[in-house]
gemmi code that builds the backbone of each chain (N, CA, C; Angstrom):
import gemmi

chains = {
    "A": [
        ("MET", (94.543, 146.461, 74.938), (94.925, 147.862, 74.745), (96.144, 148.183, 75.617)),
        ("GLU", (97.149, 148.775, 74.988), (98.349, 149.139, 75.736), (98.204, 150.550, 76.303)),
        ("ARG", (98.634, 150.727, 77.518), (98.601, 152.051, 78.141), (99.957, 152.343, 78.739)),
        ("SER", (100.266, 153.636, 78.842), (101.474, 154.000, 79.561), (101.209, 153.869, 81.051)),
        ("ALA", (102.307, 153.735, 81.794), (102.167, 153.576, 83.237), (101.573, 154.845, 83.844)),
        ("ARG", (100.733, 154.655, 84.830), (100.108, 155.808, 85.503), (100.885, 156.228, 86.735)),
        ("VAL", (101.773, 155.392, 87.207), (102.622, 155.752, 88.342), (104.075, 155.595, 87.923)),
        ("ALA", (104.955, 156.223, 88.656), (106.368, 156.236, 88.282), (106.967, 154.832, 88.340)),
        ("PRO", (107.919, 154.547, 87.427), (108.597, 153.254, 87.486), (109.215, 153.043, 88.868)),
        ("GLY", (109.102, 151.842, 89.356), (109.670, 151.539, 90.666), (108.721, 151.759, 91.821)),
        ("THR", (107.561, 152.297, 91.524), (106.570, 152.483, 92.590), (106.149, 151.124, 93.150)),
        ("SER", (106.142, 151.028, 94.443), (105.784, 149.736, 95.036), (104.567, 149.887, 95.943)),
        ("VAL", (103.846, 148.800, 96.048), (102.693, 148.738, 96.951), (103.190, 148.309, 98.328)),
        ("ASP", (102.528, 148.763, 99.345), (102.842, 148.359, 100.705), (103.091, 146.842, 100.767)),
        ("GLY", (104.213, 146.465, 101.355), (104.630, 145.065, 101.316), (103.653, 144.099, 101.952)),
        ("THR", (103.090, 144.491, 103.081), (102.136, 143.619, 103.761), (100.882, 143.413, 102.916)),
        ("LEU", (100.436, 144.500, 102.310), (99.238, 144.420, 101.469), (99.513, 143.581, 100.226)),
        ("ARG", (100.663, 143.798, 99.611), (101.014, 143.041, 98.405), (101.095, 141.540, 98.714)),
        ("THR", (101.725, 141.221, 99.817), (101.859, 139.811, 100.199), (100.501, 139.182, 100.491)),
        ("ALA", (99.658, 139.926, 101.199), (98.340, 139.388, 101.543), (97.484, 139.188, 100.301)),
        ("LEU", (97.539, 140.147, 99.374), (96.762, 140.011, 98.143), (97.237, 138.809, 97.328)),
        ("GLY", (98.542, 138.662, 97.255), (99.089, 137.509, 96.543), (98.709, 136.204, 97.215)),
        ("GLY", (98.718, 136.216, 98.528), (98.339, 135.025, 99.274), (96.881, 134.660, 99.077)),
        ("PHE", (96.034, 135.676, 99.021), (94.602, 135.427, 98.799), (94.374, 134.840, 97.406)),
        ("ALA", (95.023, 135.438, 96.421), (94.863, 134.928, 95.048), (95.359, 133.487, 94.946)),
        ("ALA", (96.513, 133.224, 95.556), (97.085, 131.877, 95.474), (96.204, 130.859, 96.200)),
        ("ALA", (95.698, 131.241, 97.370), (94.846, 130.320, 98.127), (93.563, 130.013, 97.364)),
        ("THR", (93.040, 131.024, 96.671), (91.818, 130.819, 95.892), (92.061, 129.870, 94.725)),
        ("VAL", (93.161, 130.082, 94.026), (93.474, 129.230, 92.873), (93.731, 127.783, 93.311)),
        ("ARG", (94.265, 127.628, 94.518), (94.560, 126.271, 95.009), (93.307, 125.484, 95.407)),
        ("LEU", (92.184, 126.165, 95.589), (90.971, 125.452, 96.008), (90.652, 124.334, 95.019)),
        ("PRO", (90.301, 123.167, 95.511), (90.017, 122.051, 94.613), (88.604, 122.052, 94.051)),
        ("THR", (87.833, 123.087, 94.396), (86.419, 123.102, 94.010), (86.217, 123.127, 92.504)),
        ("VAL", (87.063, 123.892, 91.821), (86.882, 124.086, 90.385), (88.080, 123.476, 89.659)),
        ("ASP", (87.837, 122.873, 88.521), (88.926, 122.237, 87.798), (89.892, 123.294, 87.262)),
        ("PRO", (91.140, 122.913, 87.010), (92.169, 123.882, 86.625), (91.863, 124.649, 85.351)),
        ("VAL", (91.234, 124.015, 84.384), (90.945, 124.713, 83.126), (89.940, 125.845, 83.366)),
        ("THR", (88.890, 125.539, 84.091), (87.898, 126.575, 84.388), (88.527, 127.695, 85.212)),
        ("THR", (89.353, 127.311, 86.168), (90.030, 128.325, 86.988), (90.859, 129.254, 86.110)),
        ("GLU", (91.573, 128.688, 85.149), (92.422, 129.506, 84.285), (91.584, 130.405, 83.368)),
        ("ILE", (90.481, 129.873, 82.886), (89.608, 130.691, 82.035), (89.072, 131.884, 82.830)),
        ("VAL", (88.667, 131.629, 84.055), (88.153, 132.718, 84.898), (89.261, 133.733, 85.181)),
        ("ARG", (90.468, 133.224, 85.458), (91.585, 134.124, 85.745), (91.862, 135.035, 84.542)),
        ("LEU", (91.875, 134.439, 83.342), (92.130, 135.238, 82.141), (91.007, 136.246, 81.900)),
        ("ARG", (89.775, 135.844, 82.173), (88.643, 136.765, 81.988), (88.768, 137.949, 82.954)),
        ("CYS", (89.160, 137.658, 84.182), (89.345, 138.739, 85.168), (90.483, 139.665, 84.747)),
        ("ALA", (91.568, 139.089, 84.249), (92.701, 139.905, 83.816), (92.291, 140.819, 82.672)),
        ("HIS", (91.497, 140.279, 81.737), (91.024, 141.100, 80.613), (90.124, 142.215, 81.115)),
        ("HIS", (89.228, 141.878, 82.039), (88.289, 142.875, 82.572), (89.046, 144.006, 83.264)),
        ("HIS", (90.140, 143.655, 83.948), (90.919, 144.652, 84.677), (92.016, 145.263, 83.813)),
        ("ASP", (92.046, 144.883, 82.520), (93.052, 145.439, 81.620), (94.458, 145.184, 82.173)),
        ("CYS", (94.666, 143.960, 82.685), (95.919, 143.628, 83.342), (96.759, 142.732, 82.443)),
        ("GLY", (97.881, 143.243, 81.988), (98.738, 142.497, 81.064), (99.703, 141.568, 81.730)),
        ("THR", (99.757, 141.600, 83.057), (100.726, 140.738, 83.734), (100.115, 139.396, 84.034)),
    ],
    "B": [
        ("MET", (88.453, 114.627, 88.280), (88.018, 115.853, 88.947), (88.419, 115.817, 90.423)),
        ("PRO", (88.866, 116.922, 90.955), (89.193, 116.949, 92.378), (87.931, 116.848, 93.212)),
        ("ASP", (88.115, 116.467, 94.458), (86.974, 116.432, 95.355), (86.420, 117.836, 95.546)),
        ("CYS", (85.126, 117.923, 95.671), (84.508, 119.226, 95.910), (84.706, 119.653, 97.361)),
        ("VAL", (84.868, 120.953, 97.531), (84.908, 121.493, 98.888), (83.523, 121.392, 99.477)),
        ("SER", (83.447, 121.044, 100.710), (82.154, 120.926, 101.365), (81.840, 122.216, 102.117)),
        ("TYR", (80.988, 123.041, 101.542), (80.550, 124.247, 102.230), (79.459, 123.880, 103.226)),
        ("ASP", (79.423, 124.633, 104.284), (78.373, 124.437, 105.264), (77.088, 125.071, 104.733)),
        ("ARG", (76.136, 124.239, 104.336), (74.890, 124.750, 103.745), (73.923, 125.267, 104.800)),
        ("SER", (74.243, 125.038, 106.043), (73.323, 125.454, 107.101), (73.818, 126.735, 107.763)),
        ("VAL", (74.323, 127.641, 106.950), (74.894, 128.866, 107.512), (73.819, 129.788, 108.075)),
        ("GLY", (72.554, 129.554, 107.672), (71.483, 130.384, 108.199), (71.438, 131.746, 107.531)),
        ("SER", (70.557, 132.609, 108.010), (70.405, 133.930, 107.418), (71.658, 134.769, 107.638)),
        ("LEU", (72.120, 135.384, 106.549), (73.333, 136.194, 106.629), (73.017, 137.679, 106.707)),
        ("GLY", (71.730, 138.004, 106.543), (71.344, 139.391, 106.370), (71.786, 140.335, 107.466)),
        ("GLN", (71.777, 139.874, 108.707), (72.079, 140.772, 109.816), (73.530, 140.688, 110.260)),
        ("LEU", (74.311, 139.869, 109.584), (75.706, 139.685, 110.000), (76.613, 140.726, 109.349)),
        ("THR", (77.733, 141.005, 110.014), (78.748, 141.818, 109.368), (79.412, 140.985, 108.278)),
        ("THR", (80.076, 141.653, 107.360), (80.755, 140.920, 106.282), (81.827, 140.007, 106.858)),
        ("GLU", (82.499, 140.476, 107.903), (83.511, 139.627, 108.536), (82.860, 138.352, 109.085)),
        ("ASP", (81.698, 138.493, 109.700), (80.994, 137.319, 110.221), (80.507, 136.410, 109.091)),
        ("VAL", (80.100, 137.030, 107.980), (79.662, 136.229, 106.834), (80.830, 135.394, 106.309)),
        ("ILE", (81.995, 136.016, 106.209), (83.176, 135.290, 105.740), (83.468, 134.113, 106.662)),
        ("THR", (83.407, 134.373, 107.957), (83.664, 133.303, 108.918), (82.601, 132.210, 108.818)),
        ("ARG", (81.348, 132.626, 108.656), (80.260, 131.651, 108.591), (80.388, 130.772, 107.346)),
        ("VAL", (80.735, 131.384, 106.212), (80.775, 130.623, 104.954), (82.068, 129.825, 104.817)),
        ("LEU", (83.182, 130.471, 105.114), (84.466, 129.783, 104.918), (84.879, 128.979, 106.147)),
        ("GLY", (84.251, 129.266, 107.252), (84.497, 128.443, 108.423), (85.420, 129.054, 109.454)),
        ("GLY", (86.131, 130.120, 109.086), (86.996, 130.773, 110.064), (87.975, 129.815, 110.703)),
        ("ASP", (88.110, 129.921, 112.012), (89.060, 129.079, 112.730), (88.670, 127.606, 112.697)),
        ("ARG", (87.366, 127.363, 112.430), (86.905, 125.977, 112.440), (87.086, 125.298, 111.085)),
        ("ALA", (87.574, 126.060, 110.109), (87.645, 125.522, 108.756), (88.640, 124.364, 108.663)),
        ("ASP", (88.312, 123.460, 107.789), (89.171, 122.316, 107.538), (90.304, 122.756, 106.604)),
        ("HIS", (91.530, 122.721, 107.109), (92.646, 123.201, 106.303), (92.850, 122.360, 105.045)),
        ("ARG", (92.416, 121.099, 105.088), (92.602, 120.256, 103.907), (91.765, 120.753, 102.740)),
        ("SER", (90.666, 121.421, 103.020), (89.803, 121.903, 101.939), (90.369, 123.147, 101.271)),
        ("GLY", (91.259, 123.831, 101.945), (91.800, 125.075, 101.412), (91.010, 126.296, 101.803)),
        ("LEU", (89.802, 126.108, 102.318), (88.956, 127.256, 102.674), (89.564, 128.078, 103.803)),
        ("ALA", (90.221, 127.407, 104.724), (90.831, 128.134, 105.836), (91.916, 129.077, 105.323)),
        ("ASP", (92.673, 128.618, 104.322), (93.707, 129.489, 103.749), (93.080, 130.717, 103.103)),
        ("VAL", (92.001, 130.501, 102.363), (91.327, 131.631, 101.711), (90.826, 132.610, 102.761)),
        ("SER", (90.209, 132.076, 103.800), (89.673, 132.918, 104.864), (90.778, 133.730, 105.540)),
        ("GLU", (91.864, 133.071, 105.850), (92.979, 133.761, 106.527), (93.585, 134.838, 105.633)),
        ("GLN", (93.772, 134.524, 104.362), (94.399, 135.496, 103.457), (93.469, 136.677, 103.180)),
        ("LEU", (92.191, 136.391, 103.084), (91.233, 137.469, 102.859), (91.205, 138.409, 104.062)),
        ("ARG", (91.254, 137.825, 105.245), (91.270, 138.635, 106.469), (92.566, 139.455, 106.550)),
        ("ALA", (93.681, 138.820, 106.214), (94.969, 139.524, 106.244), (94.996, 140.663, 105.228)),
        ("ALA", (94.431, 140.421, 104.062), (94.402, 141.468, 103.032), (93.553, 142.645, 103.487)),
        ("ASN", (92.446, 142.359, 104.142), (91.586, 143.442, 104.625), (92.298, 144.282, 105.682)),
        ("GLU", (92.965, 143.608, 106.613), (93.696, 144.353, 107.649), (94.804, 145.195, 107.028)),
        ("ALA", (95.495, 144.623, 106.055), (96.591, 145.354, 105.406), (96.062, 146.545, 104.610)),
        ("ALA", (94.899, 146.367, 103.985), (94.315, 147.457, 103.195), (94.006, 148.666, 104.065)),
        ("TRP", (93.414, 148.413, 105.230), (93.040, 149.531, 106.115), (94.258, 150.162, 106.774)),
        ("ALA", (95.346, 149.412, 106.855), (96.577, 149.975, 107.414), (97.363, 150.765, 106.378)),
        ("ALA", (97.190, 150.424, 105.109), (98.003, 151.031, 104.052), (97.377, 152.297, 103.479)),
        ("THR", (96.120, 152.534, 103.787), (95.392, 153.663, 103.195), (94.673, 154.430, 104.293)),
        ("SER", (94.451, 155.704, 104.059), (93.698, 156.506, 105.016), (92.349, 155.856, 105.300)),
        ("PRO", (92.076, 155.513, 106.573), (90.781, 154.903, 106.896), (89.597, 155.785, 106.511)),
        ("ARG", (89.798, 157.093, 106.601), (88.707, 157.998, 106.202), (88.366, 157.803, 104.721)),
        ("LEU", (89.404, 157.822, 103.873), (89.163, 157.675, 102.441), (88.548, 156.319, 102.121)),
        ("LEU", (89.100, 155.291, 102.744), (88.621, 153.944, 102.430), (87.187, 153.739, 102.911)),
        ("GLU", (86.850, 154.363, 104.030), (85.473, 154.246, 104.525), (84.495, 154.938, 103.577)),
        ("LEU", (84.853, 156.131, 103.122), (83.999, 156.816, 102.153), (83.805, 155.960, 100.900)),
        ("CYS", (84.911, 155.409, 100.420), (84.842, 154.630, 99.178), (84.132, 153.293, 99.400)),
        ("ARG", (84.317, 152.693, 100.579), (83.630, 151.428, 100.882), (82.113, 151.605, 100.815)),
        ("VAL", (81.643, 152.656, 101.448), (80.192, 152.882, 101.458), (79.692, 153.224, 100.055)),
        ("ARG", (80.483, 153.984, 99.303), (80.069, 154.319, 97.929), (79.983, 153.051, 97.070)),
        ("ILE", (80.955, 152.163, 97.214), (80.918, 150.891, 96.474), (79.679, 150.102, 96.879)),
        ("ALA", (79.422, 150.039, 98.177), (78.271, 149.269, 98.671), (76.961, 149.813, 98.101)),
        ("ILE", (76.852, 151.140, 98.008), (75.643, 151.732, 97.423), (75.535, 151.348, 95.950)),
        ("LEU", (76.642, 151.481, 95.228), (76.612, 151.194, 93.786), (76.285, 149.728, 93.511)),
        ("LEU", (76.777, 148.832, 94.359), (76.562, 147.401, 94.134), (75.295, 146.888, 94.828)),
        ("GLY", (74.662, 147.730, 95.633), (73.424, 147.317, 96.290), (73.634, 146.351, 97.425)),
        ("CYS", (74.659, 146.593, 98.226), (74.954, 145.716, 99.360), (74.543, 146.421, 100.652)),
        ("ALA", (73.309, 146.162, 101.096), (72.754, 146.892, 102.243), (73.579, 146.679, 103.508)),
        ("GLY", (74.067, 145.475, 103.694), (74.846, 145.192, 104.898), (76.079, 146.068, 105.008)),
        ("GLU", (76.717, 146.329, 103.878), (77.918, 147.169, 103.884), (77.566, 148.660, 103.889)),
        ("VAL", (76.424, 149.015, 103.347), (75.995, 150.418, 103.424), (75.760, 150.798, 104.876)),
        ("ASP", (75.142, 149.905, 105.618), (74.795, 150.194, 107.010), (75.978, 150.018, 107.960)),
        ("ALA", (76.970, 149.270, 107.553), (78.105, 148.992, 108.444), (78.978, 150.232, 108.622)),
        ("ARG", (79.672, 150.282, 109.722), (80.628, 151.355, 109.987), (81.948, 150.738, 110.424)),
        ("THR", (83.037, 151.310, 109.927), (84.355, 150.815, 110.298), (84.857, 151.586, 111.504)),
        ("PRO", (85.067, 150.916, 112.626), (85.525, 151.628, 113.831), (86.836, 152.373, 113.571)),
        ("GLY", (86.879, 153.603, 114.056), (88.118, 154.359, 113.951), (88.355, 155.039, 112.622)),
        ("SER", (87.375, 154.997, 111.733), (87.591, 155.644, 110.424), (87.541, 157.161, 110.538)),
        ("GLY", (86.859, 157.655, 111.551), (86.758, 159.103, 111.721), (85.722, 159.758, 110.833)),
        ("VAL", (84.901, 158.962, 110.173), (83.868, 159.518, 109.291), (82.532, 159.477, 110.017)),
        ("SER", (81.825, 160.599, 109.990), (80.550, 160.671, 110.698), (79.432, 160.034, 109.881)),
        ("ASP", (78.381, 159.618, 110.582), (77.211, 159.077, 109.896), (76.605, 160.111, 108.945)),
        ("ASP", (76.628, 161.366, 109.371), (76.059, 162.415, 108.522), (76.784, 162.491, 107.179)),
        ("LEU", (78.096, 162.418, 107.241), (78.866, 162.509, 105.998), (78.621, 161.280, 105.122)),
        ("LEU", (78.595, 160.110, 105.748), (78.341, 158.898, 104.957), (76.939, 158.928, 104.353)),
        ("GLY", (76.004, 159.524, 105.086), (74.645, 159.631, 104.561), (74.542, 160.578, 103.384)),
        ("ALA", (75.516, 161.462, 103.259), (75.490, 162.448, 102.169), (76.396, 162.040, 101.014)),
        ("ILE", (76.838, 160.804, 101.017), (77.912, 160.450, 100.087), (77.476, 160.495, 98.625)),
        ("ARG", (76.177, 160.325, 98.378), (75.727, 160.415, 96.984), (75.956, 161.815, 96.401)),
        ("SER", (76.018, 162.814, 97.266), (76.189, 164.180, 96.754), (77.622, 164.677, 96.901)),
        ("TRP", (78.574, 163.753, 96.872), (79.977, 164.152, 97.025), (80.470, 165.164, 95.988)),
        ("PRO", (79.941, 165.163, 94.757), (80.480, 166.152, 93.801), (80.181, 167.596, 94.185)),
        ("THR", (79.113, 167.824, 94.959), (78.718, 169.206, 95.252), (78.721, 169.554, 96.735)),
        ("ASP", (78.676, 168.563, 97.586), (78.627, 168.833, 99.028), (79.995, 169.339, 99.502)),
        ("PRO", (80.037, 170.540, 100.093), (81.331, 171.125, 100.472), (82.067, 170.372, 101.574)),
        ("ARG", (81.395, 169.457, 102.229), (82.077, 168.681, 103.274), (83.064, 167.671, 102.683)),
        ("PHE", (82.939, 167.407, 101.407), (83.898, 166.512, 100.754), (84.993, 167.371, 100.124)),
        ("ASP", (86.245, 167.111, 100.534), (87.340, 167.934, 100.019), (87.846, 167.384, 98.679)),
        ("VAL", (88.877, 168.037, 98.150), (89.336, 167.661, 96.808), (89.904, 166.244, 96.771)),
        ("LEU", (90.536, 165.843, 97.853), (91.052, 164.464, 97.889), (89.904, 163.460, 97.941)),
        ("ASP", (88.910, 163.740, 98.786), (87.727, 162.867, 98.827), (87.139, 162.716, 97.424)),
        ("ARG", (86.996, 163.834, 96.745), (86.349, 163.815, 95.429), (87.181, 163.071, 94.409)),
        ("ALA", (88.480, 163.263, 94.471), (89.350, 162.548, 93.528), (89.218, 161.039, 93.735)),
        ("CYS", (89.216, 160.624, 94.987), (89.160, 159.182, 95.280), (87.765, 158.607, 95.015)),
        ("LEU", (86.734, 159.383, 95.290), (85.385, 158.891, 95.024), (85.110, 158.824, 93.520)),
        ("ALA", (85.640, 159.780, 92.773), (85.486, 159.718, 91.314), (86.193, 158.477, 90.772)),
        ("PHE", (87.389, 158.229, 91.271), (88.129, 157.039, 90.858), (87.327, 155.781, 91.210)),
        ("THR", (86.801, 155.763, 92.417), (86.062, 154.584, 92.890), (84.841, 154.294, 92.024)),
        ("GLU", (84.107, 155.328, 91.687), (82.911, 155.105, 90.868), (83.288, 154.543, 89.503)),
        ("HIS", (84.327, 155.114, 88.918), (84.775, 154.622, 87.611), (85.279, 153.186, 87.737)),
        ("TYR", (85.981, 152.924, 88.821), (86.536, 151.590, 89.091), (85.431, 150.540, 89.157)),
        ("VAL", (84.350, 150.873, 89.837), (83.258, 149.907, 89.995), (82.501, 149.719, 88.684)),
        ("ILE", (82.296, 150.808, 87.976), (81.450, 150.747, 86.775), (82.195, 150.125, 85.597)),
        ("ASP", (83.435, 150.527, 85.358), (84.192, 149.994, 84.215), (85.683, 150.196, 84.471)),
        ("VAL", (86.259, 149.265, 85.204), (87.625, 149.440, 85.692), (88.649, 149.602, 84.563)),
        ("ALA", (88.404, 148.959, 83.442), (89.400, 148.984, 82.373), (89.415, 150.309, 81.609)),
        ("SER", (88.414, 151.147, 81.825), (88.353, 152.380, 81.045), (88.685, 153.620, 81.875)),
        ("ILE", (89.267, 153.429, 83.040), (89.632, 154.595, 83.856), (90.648, 155.438, 83.096)),
        ("ASP", (90.358, 156.726, 82.981), (91.203, 157.600, 82.163), (92.358, 158.180, 82.981)),
        ("ASP", (93.328, 158.708, 82.257), (94.535, 159.234, 82.901), (94.230, 160.364, 83.886)),
        ("ASP", (93.304, 161.221, 83.529), (93.001, 162.361, 84.400), (92.448, 161.915, 85.757)),
        ("THR", (91.639, 160.877, 85.731), (91.060, 160.375, 86.979), (92.147, 159.808, 87.884)),
        ("VAL", (93.101, 159.119, 87.272), (94.224, 158.590, 88.052), (95.121, 159.733, 88.533)),
        ("ALA", (95.368, 160.682, 87.655), (96.262, 161.792, 88.009), (95.734, 162.592, 89.191)),
        ("ALA", (94.423, 162.732, 89.266), (93.836, 163.490, 90.380), (94.121, 162.799, 91.711)),
        ("VAL", (94.110, 161.483, 91.707), (94.430, 160.748, 92.937), (95.918, 160.871, 93.243)),
        ("ARG", (96.741, 160.705, 92.208), (98.200, 160.793, 92.390), (98.619, 162.165, 92.886)),
        ("GLU", (97.937, 163.183, 92.423), (98.307, 164.551, 92.802), (98.290, 164.725, 94.309)),
        ("HIS", (97.379, 164.037, 94.960), (97.228, 164.198, 96.403), (97.916, 163.098, 97.205)),
        ("LEU", (97.953, 161.905, 96.662), (98.495, 160.780, 97.426), (99.910, 160.397, 97.023)),
        ("GLY", (100.365, 160.902, 95.888), (101.666, 160.480, 95.381), (101.558, 159.119, 94.716)),
        ("ASP", (102.669, 158.676, 94.136), (102.636, 157.411, 93.396), (102.353, 156.224, 94.312)),
        ("GLU", (103.115, 156.120, 95.390), (102.917, 154.960, 96.261), (101.570, 155.028, 96.972)),
        ("GLY", (101.171, 156.224, 97.361), (99.866, 156.369, 97.997), (98.740, 155.968, 97.057)),
        ("ALA", (98.879, 156.361, 95.784), (97.858, 155.988, 94.809), (97.839, 154.477, 94.594)),
        ("ALA", (99.022, 153.879, 94.509), (99.096, 152.424, 94.321), (98.479, 151.697, 95.513)),
        ("ASN", (98.771, 152.178, 96.696), (98.184, 151.552, 97.890), (96.664, 151.735, 97.925)),
        ("PHE", (96.218, 152.922, 97.537), (94.781, 153.187, 97.517), (94.060, 152.230, 96.568)),
        ("VAL", (94.605, 152.060, 95.369), (93.953, 151.193, 94.380), (93.922, 149.742, 94.861)),
        ("ASN", (95.016, 149.289, 95.430), (95.045, 147.911, 95.933), (94.109, 147.724, 97.122)),
        ("SER", (94.035, 148.740, 97.970), (93.099, 148.662, 99.099), (91.658, 148.650, 98.609)),
        ("LEU", (91.406, 149.454, 97.590), (90.066, 149.496, 97.002), (89.682, 148.119, 96.444)),
        ("LEU", (90.646, 147.453, 95.844), (90.406, 146.110, 95.313), (89.955, 145.162, 96.419)),
        ("VAL", (90.614, 145.227, 97.551), (90.257, 144.348, 98.671), (88.835, 144.642, 99.143)),
        ("VAL", (88.541, 145.911, 99.316), (87.211, 146.306, 99.803), (86.133, 145.864, 98.809)),
        ("GLU", (86.376, 146.092, 97.533), (85.402, 145.719, 96.511), (85.207, 144.205, 96.456)),
        ("GLN", (86.312, 143.459, 96.549), (86.199, 142.000, 96.511), (85.343, 141.482, 97.653)),
        ("ARG", (85.572, 142.023, 98.836), (84.800, 141.564, 100.001), (83.303, 141.848, 99.813)),
        ("ILE", (82.984, 143.012, 99.265), (81.579, 143.342, 99.062), (80.958, 142.432, 98.005)),
        ("ARG", (81.690, 142.202, 96.931), (81.145, 141.323, 95.879), (80.990, 139.893, 96.391)),
        ("LEU", (81.951, 139.422, 97.169), (81.831, 138.092, 97.759), (80.602, 138.012, 98.652)),
        ("ARG", (80.412, 139.048, 99.444), (79.252, 139.041, 100.344), (77.951, 138.986, 99.556)),
        ("LEU", (77.895, 139.757, 98.474), (76.674, 139.754, 97.660), (76.398, 138.369, 97.095)),
        ("VAL", (77.451, 137.715, 96.620), (77.274, 136.363, 96.071), (76.818, 135.412, 97.158)),
        ("TRP", (77.464, 135.464, 98.305), (77.111, 134.546, 99.389), (75.717, 134.820, 99.932)),
        ("ASP", (75.333, 136.089, 100.011), (73.975, 136.418, 100.445), (72.958, 135.734, 99.534)),
        ("ARG", (73.249, 135.747, 98.239), (72.294, 135.171, 97.294), (72.348, 133.646, 97.303)),
        ("LEU", (73.533, 133.092, 97.490), (73.663, 131.637, 97.515), (73.087, 131.022, 98.783)),
        ("PHE", (73.365, 131.667, 99.890), (73.039, 131.047, 101.174), (71.895, 131.722, 101.915)),
        ("GLY", (71.373, 132.817, 101.346), (70.250, 133.485, 101.990), (70.676, 134.688, 102.786)),
        ("GLY", (69.696, 135.548, 103.035), (69.984, 136.697, 103.874), (69.578, 138.012, 103.261)),
        ("MET", (69.192, 138.008, 101.971), (68.791, 139.274, 101.353), (67.348, 139.593, 101.664)),
    ],
}
model = gemmi.Model(1)
for chain_id, residues in chains.items():
    chain = gemmi.Chain(chain_id)
    for i, (resn, *xyz) in enumerate(residues, 1):
        res = gemmi.Residue()
        res.name, res.seqid = resn, gemmi.SeqId(i, " ")
        for name, pos in zip(("N", "CA", "C"), xyz):
            atom = gemmi.Atom()
            atom.name, atom.element = name, gemmi.Element(name[0])
            atom.pos, atom.b_iso = gemmi.Position(*pos), 0.0
            res.add_atom(atom)
        chain.add_residue(res)
    model.add_chain(chain)
structure = gemmi.Structure()
structure.add_model(model)
structure.setup_entities()
């Protein structure tokens, strides 16, 4: 489902928070515990659940 | 298949620990083996939590943290208190009645309404619910609030999973 933006174009998240969140996501994906295909399926499922098109 | 990460199965009861201690106990904290990647996850999760509390009003985040913990049934987080949040135990104890209790102001209510919708069905949050938060926090404040909420919610959900996997409930 497509939605219009809820915040103004150019709105940015606090840089430290954005970097830390990205770092957490990247560190999690890098874990060797789960194979890459399963990791990607979970990532896509989470993106769908959060209605995240990026 | 890659080698499996070796979690410490002897973490013991987690029930009485803070979530921060649970994270350290499960992921290993400073003692974690960097080759496993767990230390990176632990460090980034800790950094994200610190950044979340710095980027958003601690009062708002504390109210929303406890509300999330109640909704998800995480007793450890319901009972926990964040130092310096400025929220009294009395107010946190009344959080279920935020829609009618006059001690919760319009900003509290806007953020708590958003939080409840976020936990229950994040993809269906309507424009009005977002607009109410933006009205008080502005665009960047709202963006920071939502990202901070994500961090708080993730930590609580992780704790719930670990409590069930490793004991402590």
